[in-house]
N, C-alpha and C positions, 0 to 999 in steps of 0.2 A: 504494500500500500504506500503510495506516495503521499508525503505530508505537504500537500499543495494547498495554499490559501490565496487564490488569485482570481481576477476577472480579466478577460481579454476580449477586445473588440475585433471585429472583422467586417469586411465588405466585399462585394463581388464587383469586379471591374465591368464597366459598360452596362451596369444595371442600376436600379434605384433601390436595391435591397441591402440592408446592413444587418449585423447580428452581434451577439455577445455570448460568451460561454463563461460560466463561473464554476469553480470547484473549491470546496471548503472542507478542511479536515479538522485540525485542532481549534481553529476559530469557532467551528460549530460545536466541537466537543466541550469547549470551555463554557458554552451557553447551556448545554443540557446537563452538565455536571453540577450545576448550582442547586438542583432539586432532584428528587427521585421521581422522575416522570414515568408514567406508563409507556410501554414500548411504542404503541401507535401514536402517542402524543409527541414522543421524541422525534419520530419521523415527520410528523406534521410541522413541528417546530423547525426541523431541518429544511423543509420546503419553503417555509416563510422566510428563513434566513437567506436561502439562495435567491428567493424572489426579491427581497429588499436590496440585496447586492446588485441584482440586475437593474432594478428600478433606479438605484442611486447613481449608476453610471450613465443612465439615459437622461434623467432629470437633473441637470447640472445646476446646483445651487450651493452657495456658501452657507451651510447650515445642516439641519438634520431632516432626514426623510424617514417616515415610519409607516408600517402597515399594522393595523389593529383589527381584530374581528371580535364581535360580541354576539352572544346569542342566549337562548333560554334552555339549551340542552345541557348535557354533562360538561361541555367545554364552556366556561363562563367568559373567559377572555384570553386572547393570545396576541402578543405584540412583538414585533422585531423592528429595529431601527438601525440606521447607518448614518454617520456624519461625513463631512467632506474629506476627512483623513482616512476613510475606509475602516473606521472602527465600527464593529458590529456588536449588538447586544440584543437579547430577547428573553421573553418570559411567558409562561402560560399558567393560568389558574383554572382549576376544574373542581367539580363536586367530588370530593374525596370520600363522601359517604356512599357513592355509587361505584360499582365496578366499571372501569372505563373500557369501552369496546376495543377488542383486539384489532378488528378491521372495520372501518366505518368511513363514509364519505364526509367531506366538509359540510355538505348540505344537511346531512343527518345530525352531525355534531352540533350545528348552530341553530337548527330548528327555527327558521324564519329570521335568522340574524342577518348581519351585513358586515361589509368591510369598510374601513375608513383609511384612506391614504392621506397622510398629513405632511405638508411641506412647511418646515419651520426655518426660514432664513435667519441668519444672524442679525441682519438688518432688514426691516420690512415686515409686512403683514403675513400672518400664517394663513395657509390655504388648505382646505380640506375637501376631498372628493369622496363621496359615498358610493359604494358599489354594492349592488344586490348580489346575493349568493346565487349564481347561475351555474347550471351544470352540476357536476359532482366534485369538482376539483378547484384548487386555488389557481391553477394555470388558466382555466376557463374564465374565472373571475377577472384575472389580470388582462386577458385578451379583450374582455368586455370593457374594462377601464380605458384601455388605449383607444378603443373604437369611440368611446364616449368623449374622452378628454382631448384626444389629438386627431380623431377621425383618420387614423392610420391603421390599416390591416396589420395585425401582429399575431404571432404564434409563440407560445411559451411551453417548454417542457421542463418539468421539475422532478427531482428524485431525491430520496434520502433513505438511508438504511440504519440510522442510529450511530453510524461511524463517520460517514461522509455525507455531504449534501452537494448536489450539483444542479445546474440549470443550463438550458440553451434557449436563446431568444432570436427570433427573426422579425424584421419589420420592413414593410414596403413604404418607402418615402414617396412624396408627391412625384408625379410622373416627370415633371420638368427637371428633376434632379438626376434623371437617367442620362448618361452620355450618349447612348445609342439605344435603339429600340430592341428589346428582347421581351416580347409580349408574354412568353411562356415562362419567364424566369421565376416569378414568384411561386407559381404552382409547382414548378419543378423543384425548387429549393425546399419548399414546405414538405413535399412528398418524400424527398430524400431524408430530411431531418426527422420525419415521422417514423423512420425505420430504426432510429437510434435506440439501443437497449440501455437500461439503467446501469448495467455493469460497465458499459463503454463510457457513460458519463462519469463513473467513479474511477475507472482504472487508466483511462487514456489521457495524456496531456492534450492540450487544445490543438496543437499543430497536427498531431496524429489523428485525433478524432475528426477534425475537419477534412484532412486528406482522405480519410476512409469514406466520408460522406460525399465529398465534392472534388474528387481527384480529377474530374474532367472539366472543372470550372476554373476560371481565372479569379483567384481569391487573394485578397490582401489582408494580412494579419498584422495587427498593431501591437505595440508594447503592452505587456501584461502589467497590471497593478496589483500589488500585494494587499491583502485584507487581513484583519486580525480582530480578535475579541478586544473590546475596550469599553469601559464603562465611564460615563460622564459624571458620575457622582463625585462629590468632594465634600470635605468637612464644611466648607463655607456655604455651599449650596444647601446642604442639609440644615445648617444653622438658619439660613434664609427661610427655608420651608417651615422651621419651627417658629420663627418670629412671625411669619404670616398667619399663624394660628390665632394670634392676639395675646396680649400680655396677661389677661385674666386667666385664660385657659392654660397658658404656660406655667403661671404661678401655682395653679391648682394641681397640675401634674407634679411639679417639683415638691409641693407640700406633701402629696400622697406618696410619692415614690423616691424622693430625694435626688433623682436624676432623670433625664430623658434619654432613653436609649433607642436608637433608630438603626435598623438593618436594611441596607439597600436590597430590594427584591431582585435586582438584575445580577449583582455580583457578590452578594452576601457580605459585603464590607460593613462593619459595625462602627457606629459613631455614638459616643456617650458625652452628654453635656450635664455638668453640675451647675449648682446655683451661681457659683462665681464665674462660670463661663458666660452666663447670661446677664450678669449685673449691668453691663454697659447698655444693654438693650431694654432692660426692664426698669432701670432706675433703682432708687433706694428701696422701693417697695418690695423688691425681690428678697430683702432680708427680713420682712415681716413674718411673724410666726402665727 
């Protein structure tokens, strides 16, 4: 098994078709190791992680991009996100009172739920796109999102086995971006990509995989970008979140517990704040008994 954590873009010469391939190993394992997830949920979290990596390289912003799903089934919420430095993180929450299905579709898990794709630039307004759960897979939902938001035909293939997560993406750009006419290119490329096996997504490097699929095509492969697990939590951000609760509630917790302890759900980092840590924010009243 190759310990590869990267995303790589490619395009086909003389056509208006572009694509991406992502393969994640320990970046994905870092995410699922934070909790004891059911096996099928580990795999779904892998698909979401590969998906946010693909989206992040297409939607170019200086900030954070996230995919979150919510529903009324056994899966309560699942979220993955990626920033401009290719830092990935993710988490899932489920009803632990119920036995989690060994094999189940996204639609069954979410029971009338939806996906939210959120773009949060470092500067500027946050944008959210809501995507209904269509078909049985995350890949179909993403294809629907691209058709709605960009009006561009797109195809997505995602796979995860609890050890690695991979994805392949094709998109047809507006016709004027094609250098020469190749009317059958899109259908041909999609047909060939549809033959890819999960094992190939996991075991082959991008150049080998694309050569196996498209050895008769003129393909241009761009430099790969390394991706890694990375959490954006810090002590200061955690402190800011505590302060935002309001002085009265903070004093009440300190009075009852003596300290405020916060564990990041994404990376399990623990932060502890005593009364003296919060004096500057609460004023002298923090010392009242």
